[in-house]
Structures are given as structure tokens and as C-alpha cells.
C-alpha positions as semicolon CSV with decimal commas, in nm:
position;residue;x (nm);y (nm);z (nm)
1;M;10,537;-4,423;12,419
2;I;10,370;-4,206;12,156
3;K;10,471;-3,889;12,345
4;M;10,831;-4,010;12,349
5;I;10,830;-4,078;11,973
6;V;10,673;-3,739;11,902
7;G;10,933;-3,576;12,129
8;I;11,218;-3,749;11,948
9;L;11,078;-3,648;11,609
10;L;11,036;-3,288;11,726
11;L;11,391;-3,278;11,862
12;H;11,526;-3,423;11,536
13;T;11,335;-3,160;11,338
14;L;11,472;-2,878;11,553
15;L;11,830;-3,003;11,536
16;Y;11,852;-3,095;11,168
17;A;11,603;-2,873;10,987
18;K;11,740;-2,619;10,745
19;P;11,681;-2,260;10,849
20;V;11,376;-2,092;10,700
21;I;11,490;-1,769;10,544
22;T;11,216;-1,517;10,479
23;P;11,216;-1,288;10,176
24;E;11,316;-0,998;10,402
25;V;11,619;-1,186;10,531
26;K;11,707;-1,295;10,178
27;N;11,717;-0,925;10,089
28;L;11,941;-0,853;10,390
29;L;12,177;-1,132;10,281
30;K;12,179;-1,010;9,921
31;E;12,262;-0,658;10,038
32;A;12,532;-0,784;10,279
33;K;12,695;-0,982;9,999
34;T;12,744;-0,659;9,804
35;T;12,976;-0,528;10,077
36;T;13,165;-0,847;10,157
37;S;13,328;-1,125;9,961
38;A;13,332;-1,500;9,990
39;V;13,649;-1,705;10,028
40;D;13,643;-2,073;9,941
41;A;13,770;-2,349;10,168
42;A;14,093;-2,406;9,975
43;K;14,198;-2,039;9,990
44;T;14,100;-2,023;10,358
45;K;14,313;-2,329;10,433
46;E;14,606;-2,169;10,251
47;L;14,570;-1,843;10,446
48;I;14,551;-2,035;10,775
49;A;14,866;-2,230;10,687
50;N;15,050;-1,906;10,610
51;G;14,930;-1,745;10,934
52;K;14,780;-1,459;10,735
53;V;14,421;-1,471;10,858
54;V;14,215;-1,453;11,175
55;L;13,912;-1,681;11,176
56;I;13,596;-1,570;11,353
57;D;13,348;-1,846;11,434
58;V;13,005;-1,687;11,486
59;R;12,821;-2,008;11,569
60;N;12,682;-2,088;11,913
61;P;12,872;-2,265;12,194
62;D;12,686;-2,594;12,138
63;E;12,805;-2,586;11,776
64;W;13,164;-2,517;11,881
65;E;13,158;-2,833;12,092
66;K;13,100;-3,035;11,773
67;G;13,419;-2,896;11,621
68;V;13,586;-2,581;11,493
69;I;13,827;-2,508;11,213
70;K;14,178;-2,546;11,348
71;A;14,368;-2,219;11,330
72;D;14,626;-2,046;11,548
73;K;14,419;-1,729;11,523
74;L;14,060;-1,825;11,606
75;I;13,798;-1,618;11,782
76;K;13,470;-1,771;11,896
77;I;13,197;-1,511;11,926
78;S;12,830;-1,599;11,882
79;R;12,657;-1,392;11,615
80;G;12,415;-1,259;11,874
81;W;12,701;-1,111;12,078
82;L;12,917;-0,976;11,795
83;E;12,835;-0,607;11,832
84;I;12,853;-0,625;12,210
85;K;13,174;-0,824;12,256
86;Y;13,382;-0,752;11,945
87;S;13,590;-0,484;12,114
88;K;13,691;-0,719;12,395
89;L;13,730;-1,041;12,194
90;I;13,871;-0,902;11,870
91;L;14,023;-0,559;11,923
92;N;14,222;-0,662;12,231
93;A;14,434;-0,888;12,011
94;Y;14,397;-0,763;11,652
95;A;14,367;-0,446;11,447
96;K;14,073;-0,350;11,229
97;N;14,293;-0,378;10,921
98;D;14,400;-0,741;10,987
99;H;14,259;-1,007;10,754
100;F;13,948;-1,175;10,897
101;I;13,738;-1,461;10,763
102;V;13,405;-1,516;10,936
103;Y;13,232;-1,853;10,932
104;C;12,921;-2,021;11,064
105;G;12,742;-2,347;10,994
106;I;12,631;-2,295;10,637
107;E;12,684;-1,924;10,558
108;P;12,404;-1,676;10,643
109;R;12,522;-1,574;10,991
110;A;12,875;-1,529;10,860
111;V;12,760;-1,307;10,573
112;L;12,565;-1,083;10,811
113;A;12,849;-1,079;11,067
114;A;13,112;-0,994;10,805
115;S;12,895;-0,713;10,675
116;R;12,844;-0,579;11,028
117;L;13,219;-0,589;11,097
118;K;13,273;-0,379;10,786
119;E;13,015;-0,131;10,918
120;L;13,214;-0,125;11,243
121;G;13,528;-0,018;11,055
122;F;13,703;-0,347;10,975
123;T;13,865;-0,317;10,634
124;N;13,962;-0,671;10,531
125;V;13,673;-0,903;10,613
126;S;13,528;-1,192;10,414
127;Y;13,318;-1,498;10,490
128;L;13,379;-1,867;10,434
129;Q;13,171;-1,979;10,140
130;G;12,934;-2,256;10,249
131;G;13,046;-2,235;10,612
132;I;13,198;-2,515;10,816
133;K;12,960;-2,762;10,649
134;N;13,130;-2,698;10,316
135;W;13,472;-2,704;10,487
136;V;13,405;-3,057;10,610
137;K;13,245;-3,162;10,279
138;T;13,564;-3,047;10,103
139;G;13,755;-3,296;10,317
140;Y;13,917;-3,059;10,565
141;E;13,933;-3,148;10,931
142;T;13,795;-2,978;11,237
143;T;13,915;-2,994;11,595
144;K;13,746;-2,975;11,933
């Protein structure tokens, strides 16, 4: 019984713990934010409604199952596969000068991904401020 309780507590910790960001990663994020810009949820919603943006969800497949931001132009590509699969998943349908907004759960992966896309030659890339967590907190819906 004790092993089961400890297992449940460990699982809860792994699933709901905030990420630990080291000083080195904080520096990477700070540097990445100098090359990219944040877009708030309201502006993102407006751009989606006008069909003027491509969303890129860089979370993992298990996170996608919980819900994604509904958009006609949505690409799901895990952050770990971005550099490997971007040509197939993004460039087959869009141009490097299209408007892209990258999002993740709370923000860090999206900041790093947006910065990397800029390094790869994309010219109009930003990230969703606060990620999908802030999107939902703002009162906007997700879809499965």
C-alpha cells in the first residue's frame, strides 16, 4: 500500500511539477527573446480568426491529446523534432515569410523554437505569451 501511495505521489510530481530552469537555460531564453517577439492571446485569436497566421504547437503528442488551439492552419511538431522535421511539416505547405506563432505549454519551448526558426530563415515568427496555459486562463477554448 505504501509503495502504491509513493508511486502515485511520484507520478503526480512528474506530471504537475513546474519545469526547473537552470541559470544557463535562463540565459538561452533571455537571448532567444531578443530575436523573437511575444504575441498575447487576444491578438493571436484575432489573427487566427482572420486566417493570417499559422500556429505551430511544439508540445509533445501526449499534450496534444489534452487539447490544442483550434486553427485552420495548425502544425503539430514536437520541439525535439523541429530541426529535423520542419522542412517536411512546415515548408511543404507554407513559405518562410508566412506569419507563424509558436506555442507550448507555458512558454519556454516556444521561445526557443521561435528563435530556432528565425535562425533557419523564417522571417515572421513569434511565440504565444504564456503558452496554451495562458490561452485557457484567458477564457479561450481548445479542441481535441
